[in-house]
C-alpha positions, -999 to 999 in steps of 0.1 A, spaced: 346 -8 151 372 -31 164 347 -54 178 329 -57 145 361 -66 127 368 -94 152 334 -107 148 337 -105 109 371 -123 113 356 -150 134 327 -155 111 351 -159 81 373 -184 100 342 -203 111 333 -206 74 368 -215 64 369 -242 91 335 -257 82 345 -258 46 378 -275 57 357 -302 75 337 -308 43 369 -313 21 382 -337 45 358 -364 35 378 -370 4 410 -378 25 421 -413 32 418 -406 71 390 -381 73 378 -384 109 409 -370 127 412 -342 103 374 -334 104 375 -334 142 403 -309 145 386 -286 120 353 -291 137 365 -280 172 382 -251 157 348 -241 140 330 -246 172 354 -223 191 348 -197 164 312 -200 168 313 -196 206 337 -166 201 311 -149 181 292 -146 212 323 -137 233 319 -167 256 350 -185 250 371 -200 278 407 -191 268 420 -226 278 400 -244 251 415 -225 221 451 -227 238 446 -265 242 434 -268 205 463 -247 194 487 -270 214 474 -301 199 474 -285 164 512 -273 169 525 -307 183 506 -327 154 521 -302 128 556 -307 143 552 -344 137 546 -338 101 572 -310 96 604 -331 92 588 -349 62 577 -317 46 600 -287 52 627 -284 27 612 -312 6 580 -298 -8 581 -262 -24 553 -241 -7 538 -231 -41 533 -269 -50 503 -270 -25 484 -248 -47 495 -261 -82 467 -286 -84 434 -291 -66 440 -329 -63 467 -345 -42 496 -349 -66 516 -369 -41 520 -377 -3 544 -348 2 519 -322 -11 492 -338 10 512 -336 42 525 -301 34 488 -290 31 479 -309 64 509 -294 82 500 -258 70 464 -263 78 473 -273 113 495 -242 117 466 -221 104 443 -235 131 470 -230 158 475 -195 147 437 -186 148 432 -204 182 461 -186 197 445 -153 185 411 -163 200 427 -176 232 445 -141 236 412 -122 229 393 -143 254 419 -139 280 421 -101 275 382 -100 279 383 -120 311 412 -100 325 394 -68 319 362 -81 335 382 -92 366 400 -58 369 367 -40 366 350 -60 393 
């Protein structure tokens, strides 16, 4: 049962990351954002087959966290969390950067979960051998 839930969660995250790639092309700097969401989507697709090398999502999580940390000083304490959802359009730069920072945190969180799952699988295979 747990395996089916993990597969469903990865499929949902794959879809969320693909949708995120699509909406990036309305952004002033779409290529970098589309790239980070694309690699996260690819990891989810690979994880559906349980073939993820844990170092890959760990690296993506690291990049996403460092990138989010560069945005955080301009956002934290200046943009209310709810303001990100008040309007679909970008109302101002603060809201855009807030959405970007939390998107990167979201990527990092899921990539950490995938890395842990892949590492546990790999560890159990090594112990069984």
